[in-house]
SETI-696838 format. One line per 4 residues: number of its first residue (from 0); for each residue x, y, z of C-alpha. Coordinates in nm, 4 decimals, decimal comma, always signed. Each point is the difference from the previous one (the first is absolute). Example, Ala and Ser with C-alpha at 12.3 -4.5 7.8 and 13.67 -1.06 7.14 Angstrom:
<pts>
0) +1,2300 -0,4500 +0,7800 ~ +0,1370 +0,3440 -0,0660
</pts>
This chain:
<pts>
0) -1,4671 -7,2064 -4,3197 ~ +0,2329 -0,2674 +0,1373 ~ -0,0098 -0,2244 +0,3053 ~ +0,2573 +0,0058 +0,2800
4) +0,1450 -0,3233 -0,1361 ~ +0,0451 +0,1435 -0,3493 ~ +0,1601 +0,3182 +0,1313 ~ +0,2238 -0,2054 +0,2297
8) +0,1425 -0,1805 -0,3043 ~ +0,0471 +0,3312 -0,1815 ~ +0,1734 +0,1659 +0,2963 ~ +0,1946 -0,3117 +0,1102
12) -0,1408 +0,0017 +0,3557 ~ -0,2343 -0,2317 +0,1888 ~ -0,3815 +0,0279 -0,0424 ~ -0,0189 +0,0497 +0,3742
16) +0,2239 +0,3109 -0,0272 ~ -0,2217 +0,1462 -0,2759 ~ -0,3153 -0,0684 +0,2055 ~ +0,1662 +0,1643 +0,2998
20) +0,0913 +0,3090 -0,2060 ~ -0,3612 +0,0268 -0,1204 ~ -0,1324 -0,0122 +0,3565 ~ +0,2393 +0,2759 +0,1024
24) -0,0991 +0,2292 -0,2872 ~ +0,3422 -0,0169 -0,1618 ~ -0,1302 -0,0906 -0,3496 ~ -0,1821 +0,2790 -0,1833
28) -0,3350 -0,0990 -0,1507 ~ -0,0232 -0,3385 +0,1757 ~ -0,3594 -0,0965 +0,0808 ~ -0,1526 -0,2900 +0,1905
32) -0,2736 -0,2048 -0,1633 ~ -0,1594 -0,3066 +0,1565 ~ +0,2794 -0,0328 +0,2531 ~ +0,2848 +0,0217 -0,2554
36) +0,2195 +0,2917 -0,1033 ~ +0,0099 +0,1152 -0,3644 ~ +0,2845 +0,2216 -0,1213 ~ +0,0112 +0,2243 -0,3121
40) +0,2109 -0,1514 -0,2800 ~ +0,2303 +0,3034 -0,0142 ~ +0,0358 +0,0429 +0,3760 ~ +0,3730 +0,0402 +0,0814
44) +0,1684 -0,2161 +0,2613 ~ +0,0368 +0,1982 +0,3236 ~ +0,3525 +0,0572 +0,1205 ~ +0,1114 -0,2909 +0,2133
48) -0,0604 +0,1941 +0,3171 ~ +0,3518 -0,0253 +0,1272 ~ +0,0582 +0,2190 +0,2984 ~ +0,2836 +0,2474 +0,0333
52) +0,0828 +0,1446 +0,3405 ~ -0,3351 -0,1239 +0,1314 ~ -0,2081 +0,2034 -0,2513 ~ -0,2065 -0,1285 -0,2894
56) +0,1049 +0,0736 -0,3552 ~ -0,3096 +0,1663 -0,1501 ~ +0,0997 +0,0650 -0,3627 ~ -0,2347 -0,1518 -0,2621
60) -0,2256 -0,1639 +0,2555 ~ -0,2966 +0,0690 +0,2209 ~ +0,1593 -0,0053 +0,3445 ~ -0,1671 -0,0749 +0,3279
64) -0,1176 +0,3010 +0,1950 ~ +0,2735 -0,0712 +0,2517 ~ +0,2588 -0,2714 +0,0293 ~ +0,1766 -0,0365 +0,3329
68) +0,3769 -0,0001 +0,0163 ~ +0,1880 -0,3064 +0,1107 ~ +0,1297 +0,0024 +0,3605 ~ +0,3748 -0,0353 -0,0541
72) +0,1648 +0,0076 +0,3406 ~ -0,3209 +0,1027 +0,1820 ~ -0,0365 -0,1763 +0,3361 ~ -0,2494 +0,2450 +0,1566
76) -0,3356 -0,1812 -0,0072 ~ -0,2225 +0,3087 +0,0120 ~ +0,1853 +0,1632 -0,2866 ~ +0,0327 -0,3217 -0,2005
80) -0,3722 -0,0801 +0,0016 ~ -0,1102 +0,3617 -0,0540 ~ +0,2381 +0,1240 -0,2695 ~ +0,1347 -0,3121 -0,1735
84) -0,1083 -0,3284 -0,1520 ~ -0,0418 -0,2176 +0,3093 ~ -0,0132 -0,3785 +0,0063 ~ -0,2408 -0,0771 +0,2844
88) +0,1707 -0,2159 +0,2643 ~ -0,2383 +0,0855 +0,2849 ~ -0,1246 -0,3585 +0,0300 ~ +0,3290 -0,0569 +0,1816
92) -0,1838 +0,1635 +0,2930 ~ -0,2858 -0,2501 -0,0218 ~ +0,2299 -0,3000 -0,0151 ~ +0,1910 +0,1308 +0,2995
96) -0,3122 +0,0710 +0,2060 ~ -0,1349 -0,3465 -0,0828 ~ +0,3171 -0,1683 +0,1288 ~ +0,0910 +0,2516 +0,2750
100) +0,3662 -0,0948 +0,0565 ~ +0,1488 +0,2174 +0,2736 ~ +0,3283 +0,0721 -0,1817 ~ +0,0433 -0,0529 -0,3758
104) +0,3247 +0,0053 -0,1964 ~ -0,0279 +0,0328 -0,3793 ~ +0,3193 -0,0815 -0,1917 ~ +0,0168 +0,0982 -0,3670
108) +0,2673 +0,1277 -0,2420 ~ +0,0652 +0,3733 -0,0205 ~ -0,2435 +0,2186 -0,1944 ~ -0,2934 -0,2403 +0,0273
112) -0,2338 +0,2450 +0,1745 ~ +0,0841 -0,0671 +0,3642 ~ +0,0242 +0,3640 +0,1081 ~ -0,3180 +0,1056 -0,1834
116) -0,1927 -0,2875 +0,1583 ~ +0,1270 +0,0860 +0,3466 ~ -0,1007 +0,3640 -0,0457 ~ -0,3408 -0,1212 -0,1157
120) -0,0324 -0,1943 +0,3287 ~ +0,1061 +0,3091 +0,1945 ~ -0,2628 +0,2205 -0,1658 ~ -0,2705 -0,2629 +0,0472
124) +0,0591 -0,0712 +0,3697 ~ +0,1243 +0,3350 +0,1303 ~ -0,2085 +0,2368 +0,2123 ~ -0,0080 +0,3386 -0,1723
128) -0,1623 +0,3415 +0,0330 ~ -0,0955 -0,0345 -0,3667 ~ -0,2543 -0,2374 -0,1464 ~ +0,2378 -0,2537 -0,1567
132) -0,2804 -0,2398 -0,0937 ~ -0,0337 +0,1968 -0,3265 ~ +0,3226 -0,1630 -0,1176 ~ -0,1648 -0,3431 +0,0177
136) -0,3675 +0,0404 -0,0884 ~ +0,0652 -0,0782 -0,3673 ~ +0,2457 -0,2812 +0,0761 ~ -0,0604 -0,3739 +0,0268
140) +0,0296 -0,0110 +0,3799 ~ -0,3025 +0,2303 +0,0412 ~ -0,2224 -0,2470 -0,1801 ~ +0,0832 -0,2748 +0,2506
144) -0,2398 +0,1151 +0,2708 ~ -0,0255 +0,1848 +0,3273 ~ +0,2129 -0,2498 +0,1942 ~ +0,3009 +0,1213 -0,2017
148) -0,1014 +0,3652 -0,0324 ~ -0,0344 +0,0202 +0,3781 ~ +0,3799 -0,0220 +0,0360 ~ +0,0621 +0,3041 -0,2169
152) +0,1521 +0,2954 +0,1880 ~ -0,0232 -0,1684 +0,3402 ~ +0,3640 -0,0605 +0,1060 ~ +0,3028 +0,2120 +0,0854
156) +0,2805 -0,1021 -0,2384 ~ +0,3789 -0,0007 +0,0276 ~ +0,1596 -0,0034 -0,3457 ~ +0,3707 -0,0198 -0,0840
160) +0,1653 -0,0727 -0,3327 ~ +0,3701 -0,0807 -0,0204 ~ +0,0149 -0,0177 -0,3796 ~ +0,2287 +0,3035 -0,0259
164) +0,2294 -0,0752 +0,2949 ~ +0,3147 -0,0737 -0,1996 ~ +0,3203 +0,1273 +0,1569 ~ +0,3622 -0,1098 +0,0177
168) +0,0400 +0,0063 +0,3793 ~ -0,1919 -0,1043 +0,3086 ~ +0,0210 +0,3537 +0,1446 ~ -0,1685 +0,1478 -0,3063
172) -0,2592 -0,2794 +0,0019 ~ -0,0991 +0,0468 +0,3629 ~ -0,0226 +0,3762 -0,0586 ~ -0,2440 -0,0652 -0,2848
176) -0,2045 -0,2382 +0,2182 ~ -0,0070 +0,2691 +0,2692 ~ -0,1338 +0,2458 -0,2607 ~ -0,2693 -0,2412 -0,1219
180) -0,1196 -0,0580 +0,3557 ~ +0,0027 +0,3751 +0,0629 ~ -0,2245 +0,0454 -0,3043 ~ -0,2377 -0,2809 +0,0997
184) -0,0290 +0,1253 +0,3600 ~ -0,0655 +0,3414 -0,1538 ~ -0,3107 -0,1406 -0,1713 ~ -0,1370 -0,0745 +0,3485
188) +0,0677 +0,3286 +0,1801 ~ -0,3501 -0,0079 +0,1438 ~ +0,1500 -0,2319 +0,2626 ~ +0,1958 +0,2894 +0,1547
192) -0,3314 +0,1554 +0,1067 ~ -0,1640 -0,3245 +0,1060 ~ -0,1218 -0,0180 +0,3600 ~ +0,0312 -0,3796 -0,0199
196) +0,3804 -0,0005 -0,0195 ~ +0,2378 +0,0335 +0,2915 ~ +0,2677 +0,2689 +0,0185 ~ +0,2876 -0,2460 -0,0551
200) -0,1702 -0,1279 -0,3152 ~ -0,0248 +0,3546 -0,1333 ~ +0,3652 +0,0592 +0,0868 ~ +0,0979 -0,3098 -0,1981
204) -0,2216 +0,1175 -0,2875 ~ +0,1794 +0,3375 +0,0056 ~ +0,3396 -0,1750 -0,0170 ~ -0,1013 -0,1852 -0,3151
208) -0,1583 +0,3007 -0,1664 ~ +0,3038 +0,2166 +0,0752 ~ +0,2320 -0,2758 -0,1350 ~ +0,2009 -0,0167 +0,3237
212) -0,0761 -0,3628 +0,0931 ~ +0,2978 -0,2353 +0,0097 ~ +0,0228 -0,3360 -0,1762 ~ -0,1277 -0,2009 +0,2981
216) -0,2985 +0,2321 +0,0433 ~ -0,0806 -0,0321 -0,3694 ~ -0,0297 -0,3796 +0,0248 ~ -0,3119 +0,0356 +0,2181
220) -0,1586 +0,2791 -0,2076 ~ -0,2595 -0,2174 -0,1755 ~ -0,1055 -0,1739 +0,3188 ~ -0,0355 +0,3284 +0,1918
224) -0,1828 +0,1827 -0,2781 ~ -0,2464 -0,2878 -0,0322 ~ -0,0682 +0,0185 +0,3736 ~ -0,0558 +0,3766 -0,0097
228) -0,2331 -0,0243 -0,3015 ~ -0,1987 -0,2806 +0,1622 ~ -0,0412 +0,2080 +0,3174 ~ -0,1048 +0,3148 -0,1852
232) -0,2458 -0,1579 -0,2455 ~ -0,1054 -0,2915 +0,2165 ~ +0,0796 -0,2124 -0,3073 ~ +0,3160 -0,2003 -0,0657
236) +0,1775 +0,1245 -0,3134 ~ +0,0905 -0,1652 -0,3279 ~ +0,3772 -0,0054 -0,0599 ~ +0,1273 -0,0047 -0,3585
240) +0,3702 -0,0431 -0,0837 ~ +0,0794 +0,0194 -0,3712 ~ +0,3203 -0,1446 -0,1548 ~ +0,1363 -0,1031 +0,3377
244) +0,2967 -0,1884 -0,1454 ~ +0,1417 +0,2873 -0,2095 ~ +0,2024 +0,0921 +0,3081 ~ +0,1257 -0,3546 +0,0326
248) +0,1097 -0,0244 -0,3630 ~ +0,1874 +0,3295 +0,0360 ~ +0,1602 -0,1220 +0,3230 ~ +0,1146 -0,3158 -0,1754
252) +0,1515 +0,1796 -0,2984 ~ +0,1462 +0,2925 +0,1992 ~ +0,1436 -0,1978 +0,2936 ~ -0,2270 +0,0982 +0,2892
256) -0,2095 -0,3170 -0,0040 ~ +0,0387 -0,0859 +0,3696 ~ -0,1008 +0,3507 +0,1088 ~ -0,3185 +0,0072 -0,2060
260) -0,1011 -0,3544 +0,0971 ~ +0,0446 +0,0830 +0,3696 ~ -0,2069 +0,3168 -0,0313 ~ -0,2810 -0,1538 -0,2060
264) -0,0353 -0,2987 +0,2329 ~ -0,0864 +0,2271 +0,2950 ~ -0,1939 +0,2479 -0,2139 ~ -0,2380 -0,2645 -0,1350
268) -0,0212 -0,2028 +0,3170 ~ -0,1542 +0,2917 +0,1891 ~ -0,2430 +0,0764 -0,2790 ~ -0,1243 -0,3474 -0,0900
272) +0,0896 -0,2534 +0,2694 ~ -0,2557 -0,0234 +0,2807 ~ -0,1050 +0,3619 -0,0587 ~ -0,3504 +0,0339 +0,1431
276) -0,0207 +0,3455 -0,1611 ~ -0,0163 -0,1378 -0,3515 ~ -0,3093 -0,0608 -0,2103 ~ +0,1813 -0,1190 -0,3124
280) +0,3532 +0,0118 -0,1350 ~ +0,1171 +0,0026 -0,3605 ~ +0,3529 -0,0280 -0,1336 ~ +0,1331 -0,0188 -0,3536
284) +0,3409 -0,0899 -0,1364 ~ +0,1852 -0,2113 -0,2515 ~ +0,1352 -0,2658 +0,2367 ~ -0,1228 -0,1669 +0,3132
288) +0,2956 +0,0523 +0,2336 ~ -0,0841 -0,2836 +0,2359 ~ +0,3477 -0,1421 +0,0541 ~ +0,1190 +0,3206 +0,1645
292) -0,2717 -0,0239 +0,2686 ~ -0,1408 +0,3447 -0,0822 ~ -0,3405 -0,1526 +0,0651 ~ +0,1265 -0,2184 +0,2839
296) -0,2896 -0,1413 +0,1998 ~ -0,2549 +0,1751 -0,2197 ~ -0,2415 -0,2907 -0,0193 ~ -0,2823 +0,2220 -0,1297
300) +0,1776 +0,0784 -0,3303 ~ -0,1648 -0,1184 -0,3239 ~ +0,2392 +0,0008 -0,2956 ~ -0,1373 +0,0399 -0,3534
304) +0,2719 -0,0651 -0,2575 ~ +0,0145 -0,0509 -0,3758 ~ -0,0546 -0,3724 +0,0679 ~ -0,3296 +0,0455 +0,1874
308) -0,3461 +0,0142 -0,1551 ~ -0,1465 +0,2419 +0,2558 ~ +0,0053 +0,3596 -0,1295 ~ +0,1607 -0,1258 -0,3233
312) -0,1820 +0,2453 -0,2311 ~ +0,0472 +0,3221 +0,2014 ~ +0,3627 +0,0826 -0,0811 ~ +0,0693 +0,0480 -0,3699
316) -0,2561 -0,0079 -0,2803 ~ -0,2130 -0,3002 -0,0953 ~ -0,0714 -0,0862 -0,3631 ~ -0,3529 +0,1435 +0,0140
320) +0,1289 +0,3242 +0,1526 ~ +0,2596 +0,0355 -0,2769 ~ -0,2597 -0,0640 -0,2711 ~ -0,2252 +0,2677 +0,1493
324) +0,2889 +0,2480 +0,0075 ~ +0,0994 -0,0712 -0,3603 ~ -0,3605 +0,0426 -0,1086 ~ -0,0317 +0,3303 +0,1888
328) +0,3024 +0,1426 -0,1815 ~ -0,1032 -0,1460 -0,3344 ~ +0,2994 -0,2302 -0,0418 ~ -0,1591 -0,3430 +0,0366
332) +0,1903 -0,1108 -0,3091 ~ +0,3206 +0,0170 +0,2099 ~ -0,1131 -0,2708 +0,2405 ~ +0,2283 -0,2756 -0,1332
336) +0,3101 +0,2181 -0,0009 ~ -0,0692 +0,1257 +0,3512 ~ -0,0605 -0,3548 +0,1220 ~ +0,3270 -0,1215 -0,1519
340) +0,1977 +0,2747 +0,1715 ~ -0,1629 +0,0516 +0,3414 ~ -0,2217 -0,2980 +0,0870 ~ +0,1177 -0,3330 +0,1351
344) +0,0153 +0,0480 +0,3756 ~ -0,1835 -0,2558 +0,2106 ~ -0,1150 +0,1170 +0,3433 ~ -0,1697 -0,2951 +0,1645
348) -0,2099 -0,1308 -0,2886 ~ -0,0640 +0,3409 -0,1607 ~ +0,1750 +0,1117 -0,3181 ~ +0,1308 +0,3514 +0,0611
352) +0,1375 +0,2818 -0,2162 ~ +0,2708 +0,2387 +0,1203 ~ -0,2070 +0,3150 +0,0731 ~ +0,2880 +0,2482 -0,0240
356) +0,0983 -0,1257 -0,3444 ~ -0,3584 -0,0195 -0,1298 ~ -0,0661 +0,3623 +0,0986 ~ +0,3268 +0,1205 -0,1523
360) -0,0529 -0,2039 -0,3180 ~ -0,3396 +0,1585 -0,0690 ~ +0,1134 +0,3502 +0,1004 ~ +0,3004 -0,0195 -0,2339
364) -0,2138 -0,0753 -0,3025 ~ +0,0180 -0,3783 +0,0389 ~ +0,3763 -0,0112 -0,0393 ~ +0,1294 -0,3307 +0,1421
368) +0,3030 +0,0557 +0,2237 ~ +0,1390 -0,1247 +0,3298 ~ -0,1653 +0,2671 +0,2185 ~ +0,0177 -0,1886 +0,3293
372) +0,3813 -0,0308 -0,0057 ~ +0,0332 +0,3767 +0,0398 ~ -0,2058 +0,0156 +0,3212 ~ +0,2660 -0,1361 +0,2333
376) +0,3280 -0,1771 +0,0362 ~ +0,0494 -0,3491 -0,1364 ~ +0,2634 -0,0889 +0,2605 ~ -0,1509 -0,3432 +0,0448
380) +0,0985 -0,0979 -0,3553 ~ +0,3477 +0,1427 +0,0479 ~ +0,0333 -0,2047 +0,3204 ~ -0,1173 -0,3109 -0,1849
384) +0,2593 +0,0409 -0,2747 ~ +0,2784 +0,0574 +0,2532 ~ -0,0676 -0,3237 +0,1884 ~ -0,1206 -0,2099 -0,2943
388) +0,1313 -0,3556 -0,0030 ~ +0,0281 -0,2000 -0,3224 ~ -0,3435 -0,1503 +0,0702 ~ -0,1594 +0,3426 +0,0548
392) +0,1637 +0,1396 -0,3148 ~ -0,1360 -0,2930 -0,1988 ~ -0,3491 +0,0507 +0,1426 ~ +0,0094 +0,3722 -0,0743
396) +0,0783 -0,0848 -0,3601 ~ -0,2934 -0,2430 -0,0097 ~ -0,2317 +0,2629 +0,1490 ~ +0,1061 +0,2550 -0,2599
400) -0,0810 -0,2521 -0,2705 ~ -0,3584 -0,0102 +0,1272 ~ +0,0341 -0,3322 +0,1812 ~ -0,1146 -0,0972 +0,3484
404) +0,2361 -0,1158 +0,2710 ~ -0,0815 -0,1824 +0,3231 ~ +0,0892 +0,1828 +0,3206 ~ -0,0784 -0,0153 +0,3703
408) -0,1722 +0,3200 +0,1153 ~ +0,0320 +0,1077 +0,3624 ~ -0,2063 +0,3091 +0,0766 ~ +0,1991 +0,0728 +0,3153
412) +0,3176 +0,0990 -0,1814 ~ +0,1759 +0,3219 +0,0943 ~ +0,2408 +0,2131 -0,2006 ~ +0,3139 -0,1378 +0,1587
416) -0,1126 -0,3616 -0,0504 ~ +0,1228 +0,0310 -0,3591 ~ +0,3603 +0,0020 +0,1194 ~ -0,0689 -0,2897 +0,2359
420) -0,1514 -0,2222 -0,2697 ~ -0,0089 +0,1023 -0,3691 ~ -0,2945 -0,2393 -0,0513 ~ -0,2135 +0,2611 +0,1772
424) +0,0186 +0,2177 -0,3103 ~ -0,3159 -0,1539 -0,1437 ~ -0,2002 +0,0906 +0,3107 ~ +0,1293 +0,3567 -0,0088
428) -0,0569 +0,0329 -0,3741 ~ -0,3581 -0,1216 +0,0403 ~ -0,1084 +0,2328 +0,2804 ~ +0,1743 +0,2997 -0,1577
432) -0,1832 -0,0448 -0,3313 ~ +0,2622 -0,1597 -0,2250 ~ -0,1571 -0,3467 -0,0192 ~ -0,3427 -0,1607 +0,0013
436) -0,1146 -0,3475 +0,1096 ~ -0,2088 -0,1736 -0,2696 ~ -0,0005 -0,3122 +0,2159 ~ +0,0487 -0,0403 +0,3751
440) -0,0294 -0,2682 +0,2638 ~ -0,0010 +0,0658 +0,3747 ~ +0,2570 -0,1995 +0,1974 ~ -0,0241 -0,1288 +0,3580
444) +0,2457 +0,2637 +0,1291 ~ -0,2112 +0,2867 -0,1359 ~ +0,2164 +0,0643 -0,3045 ~ -0,1142 -0,0550 -0,3587
448) +0,1466 -0,2103 -0,2769 ~ -0,0704 +0,2029 -0,3110 ~ +0,0494 +0,0319 -0,3697 ~ +0,1114 +0,3590 -0,0520
452) +0,0292 +0,2094 -0,3148 ~ +0,0447 +0,3611 -0,1098 ~ -0,3421 +0,1744 -0,0021 ~ +0,0151 +0,2087 -0,3179
456) +0,2082 +0,1847 -0,2567 ~ +0,0592 +0,2980 +0,2263 ~ +0,1648 -0,2099 +0,2701 ~ +0,2015 -0,1921 -0,2601
460) +0,1301 +0,3387 -0,1190 ~ +0,0935 +0,0883 +0,3594 ~ +0,1998 -0,3227 +0,0350 ~ +0,1863 +0,0668 -0,3224
464) +0,0760 +0,3589 +0,0989 ~ +0,1326 -0,1028 +0,3411 ~ +0,2040 -0,2880 -0,1441 ~ +0,1632 +0,2316 -0,2526
468) +0,0634 +0,2625 +0,2689 ~ +0,1573 -0,2665 +0,2233 ~ +0,2249 -0,1292 -0,2786 ~ +0,1124 +0,3535 -0,0846
472) +0,0769 +0,0796 +0,3646 ~ +0,1941 -0,3208 +0,0584 ~ +0,1989 +0,0205 -0,3209 ~ -0,1561 -0,3074 -0,1614
476) -0,0971 +0,2288 -0,2876 ~ +0,1457 +0,3397 -0,0865 ~ -0,2195 +0,2894 -0,1044 ~ +0,1995 +0,0155 -0,3249
480) -0,0861 -0,3622 -0,0829 ~ -0,3660 +0,0450 +0,0943 ~ -0,0236 +0,3115 -0,2160 ~ +0,1740 -0,1732 -0,2894
484) -0,2523 -0,2852 +0,0070 ~ -0,2922 +0,2436 +0,0200 ~ +0,1377 +0,2182 -0,2811 ~ +0,0788 -0,2933 -0,2280
488) -0,3518 -0,1383 +0,0455 ~ -0,1536 +0,3402 -0,0677 ~ +0,2108 +0,0488 -0,3133 ~ -0,0268 -0,3664 -0,1004
492) +0,3808 -0,0088 -0,0260 ~ +0,0993 -0,3692 -0,0020 ~ +0,3742 +0,0614 +0,0215 ~ -0,0321 +0,2353 +0,2950
496) -0,2360 -0,2470 +0,1710 ~ +0,2530 -0,2783 -0,0516 ~ +0,2730 +0,2115 +0,1576 ~ -0,2262 +0,1022 +0,2907
500) -0,1006 -0,3586 +0,0820 ~ +0,3673 -0,0999 -0,0053 ~ +0,0738 +0,2760 +0,2518 ~ -0,2975 -0,1078 +0,2105
504) +0,1195 -0,3611 +0,0075 ~ +0,3481 +0,1072 +0,1019 ~ -0,1295 +0,2114 +0,2893 ~ -0,2578 -0,2557 +0,1094
508) +0,2394 -0,2912 +0,0171 ~ +0,2407 +0,2027 +0,2136 ~ -0,2822 +0,0987 +0,2314 ~ -0,1799 -0,3321 +0,0293
512) +0,3196 -0,1995 +0,0474 ~ -0,0199 -0,2207 -0,3077 ~ -0,0704 -0,3609 +0,0775 ~ -0,2344 +0,0596 +0,2934
516) -0,3412 -0,1623 -0,0381 ~ -0,1806 +0,3347 +0,0166 ~ +0,1997 +0,1443 -0,2886 ~ -0,2434 -0,0802 -0,2804
520) -0,3019 +0,1361 +0,1814 ~ +0,1879 +0,3034 +0,1223 ~ +0,1077 +0,0574 -0,3579 ~ -0,3575 -0,0222 -0,1236
524) -0,1360 +0,2275 +0,2732 ~ +0,2311 +0,2631 -0,1421 ~ -0,1101 -0,0711 -0,3558 ~ -0,3647 +0,0267 +0,1020
528) +0,0650 +0,3351 +0,1675 ~ +0,1826 +0,1256 -0,3102 ~ -0,1963 -0,1508 -0,2886 ~ -0,3381 -0,1296 +0,1142
532) -0,1964 +0,2692 -0,1818 ~ +0,1388 -0,1241 -0,3303 ~ +0,0504 -0,3715 +0,0712 ~ -0,1568 -0,3058 +0,1572
536) +0,2837 -0,1767 +0,1748 ~ +0,0098 -0,3771 +0,0266 ~ +0,2576 -0,2331 +0,1482 ~ +0,0836 -0,3676 -0,0326
540) -0,2830 -0,0747 -0,2452 ~ -0,0162 -0,2446 -0,2883 ~ +0,0493 +0,1216 -0,3557 ~ +0,1304 -0,1840 -0,3044
544) +0,2019 -0,3035 +0,1099 ~ +0,0874 +0,1093 +0,3541 ~ -0,0510 +0,2442 +0,2856 ~ +0,1369 +0,3526 -0,0249
548) +0,1282 +0,1880 +0,3039 ~ -0,1538 +0,3440 -0,0577 ~ -0,2298 +0,1193 -0,2779 ~ -0,1301 +0,3559 -0,0453
552) -0,3083 -0,0015 -0,2221 ~ -0,0856 +0,3440 -0,1394 ~ -0,3436 +0,1397 +0,0809 ~ +0,0091 +0,1928 -0,3291
556) +0,1353 -0,1331 -0,3285 ~ +0,2254 +0,3040 -0,0471 ~ +0,2339 -0,1303 +0,2727 ~ +0,2426 -0,2888 -0,0578
560) -0,0366 -0,3275 +0,1861 ~ +0,2846 -0,0804 +0,2404 ~ +0,1356 -0,3393 +0,1118 ~ +0,2637 -0,0421 +0,2706
564) +0,1770 -0,3311 +0,0514 ~ +0,2151 -0,0043 +0,3132 ~ +0,2797 -0,2415 +0,0946 ~ +0,2055 -0,0195 +0,3142
568) +0,3153 -0,1812 +0,1099 ~ +0,2435 +0,0520 +0,2833 ~ +0,3541 +0,1289 -0,0493 ~ -0,0037 +0,0528 -0,3764
572) +0,2791 +0,1864 -0,1742 ~ -0,0860 +0,2897 -0,2291 ~ +0,0538 -0,2205 -0,3055 ~ -0,2216 -0,2761 +0,1414
576) -0,2625 +0,2575 +0,0957 ~ -0,0120 +0,1323 -0,3580 ~ -0,0323 -0,3517 -0,1362 ~ -0,2793 -0,0741 +0,2483
580) -0,1949 +0,3101 -0,1074 ~ +0,0327 -0,1015 -0,3662 ~ -0,1393 -0,3413 +0,0949 ~ -0,2978 +0,1670 +0,1632
584) -0,0637 +0,2103 -0,3113 ~ +0,0331 -0,3054 -0,2233 ~ -0,2502 -0,1907 +0,2165 ~ -0,2707 +0,2602 -0,0684
588) +0,0211 -0,0757 -0,3711 ~ +0,0509 -0,3751 +0,0208 ~ -0,2984 -0,0536 +0,2315 ~ -0,2163 +0,2533 -0,1838
592) -0,0885 +0,2041 +0,3080 ~ -0,1288 +0,2697 -0,2356 ~ -0,2694 -0,2207 -0,1562 ~ -0,2824 +0,1207 +0,2267
596) +0,0721 +0,3640 -0,0793 ~ +0,0225 -0,0695 -0,3720 ~ -0,3362 -0,1742 +0,0120 ~ -0,1401 +0,3181 +0,1549
600) +0,1303 +0,2038 -0,2931 ~ +0,3041 +0,1494 +0,1742 ~ +0,2755 +0,0238 -0,2614 ~ +0,2642 +0,2076 +0,1819
604) +0,1453 -0,2056 +0,2868 ~ +0,3077 +0,0934 +0,2042 ~ +0,1914 -0,2997 +0,1367 ~ +0,2401 +0,0155 +0,2925
608) +0,2346 -0,2773 +0,1081 ~ +0,1192 +0,0904 +0,3492 ~ +0,2593 -0,1853 +0,2031 ~ +0,1063 +0,0859 +0,3508
612) +0,2482 -0,1363 +0,2473 ~ -0,0061 +0,1538 +0,3423 ~ -0,0286 +0,3734 -0,0677 ~ +0,1401 -0,0215 -0,3541
616) -0,2325 +0,0192 -0,2990 ~ +0,0286 -0,0351 -0,3766 ~ -0,2894 +0,0968 -0,2288 ~ -0,0206 -0,1074 -0,3650
620) -0,2715 +0,1079 -0,2431 ~ -0,0969 -0,0764 -0,3561
</pts>
């Protein structure tokens, strides 16, 4: 018999993983003696427990009696906690009831559990013919005492989610809003038979439920429904609005911004401002749209953003929650890989994992990919690249190299503020999930001075994908050149790689307007997007007897090292340009820029001397 530690060494996993497998009955013949597990010498290592399509792989192992599927795309609380693996976030209810803010706005990036949490609040608070307490008796909130349990099932609830309201025109958008209100009024048809409502209220209710109300009448629909519910139940309702700013983002990108802002201002004002028929209000979104006065005069609004410590652990997964999930599915040995790819967010002071990506990673057999990028548009990055100044381009390069940059973060930014001031990109990138703040300091004006960085490998991959897409769309790189670089790297074809980089340089210099300060960093952003999987890219670093311009250090020894030395002068003739490129190539050898690579055992090194003048370029190689 062997100990967990001995078997861990044999199976190349952690002792904790072996102990966990013993406890779960996954190791045949394992017995517990004096508090320690003993395992037969010939006991085979169980399969790694990777999950495919939410089901356990059972071959060659003693499986659990039942393993719950992972809730990919499930935002229905009742279904999620009954049928799927559910991460218990019900203490959000306790924290809320302790603080009792009248109206709460939670801003988080997309796919961080906002809709599921809001549906959980709906099920907890809402009056129902069914006994809905059964959905909470085994959850954390139920252990907190009668003062919290007494709120369960005691309020009428109005619930709207705008997460799927994505249309190209204002007419189509308002039609969809009309349909959502029709559906929500339809959940409260008991009001049509209420003897506590007047005839004109029932007539208005009928207009909404028959979808004949005009735009002006729709703006007061929340206020009037809250009044009718309060009259009927003798209890002011809870109003929940999920993903309120989806409409605003669509309006911004589809050119009906003014219409949606005007509608939402009146819509929310009636529901949340001085509404005596309101017990509590909840809203979720990505941005706090304060500058547009949507919440004008709403002095009872409490905003909880990614910068705040209140509620910081309730959206996304904490480290302990991720460890428990990995253990449940028998893949605790994947913790480091998962952390590298999907951890790194900081909400308040809590380290948070991207929940969508964690769930997809485990369900796909622990295959690390950029899952989050496919859940929505990355227009914010496209906007950033379109307005990027030389300074922003340089900072993007630094971020992609894993460095931190200092930026002022204003949480009151709106989508169109990017065009007004490109410096707002860091605020937008933070709240939308593309940056984190390892260090922050509150300023007197309410903004933050922060060090920002890219959270994890997944988001770095998103940046690179969007940068490459942008360069292809704008003509900075052709698809032919990109493919040639990819193919030459795959085939380890030095000559083809040399030709492809020459083509890339030619295109890049024409696009970036050779000689501009942002040229070098724009050039390297493209290289990162094209070659980062195979190379670590450095710029302006010391090696040998000088400082090279650009060095591409292979991540695997089978690739060649690459050194680029760039020179620039105004108004050079073709002959002078050729001479200048030869000088650049000669400088690489004379100043031994390749010494660092050679010390690392890299023997194949491609050297490029590149001269440009205006939009002309000449590339020379050894």
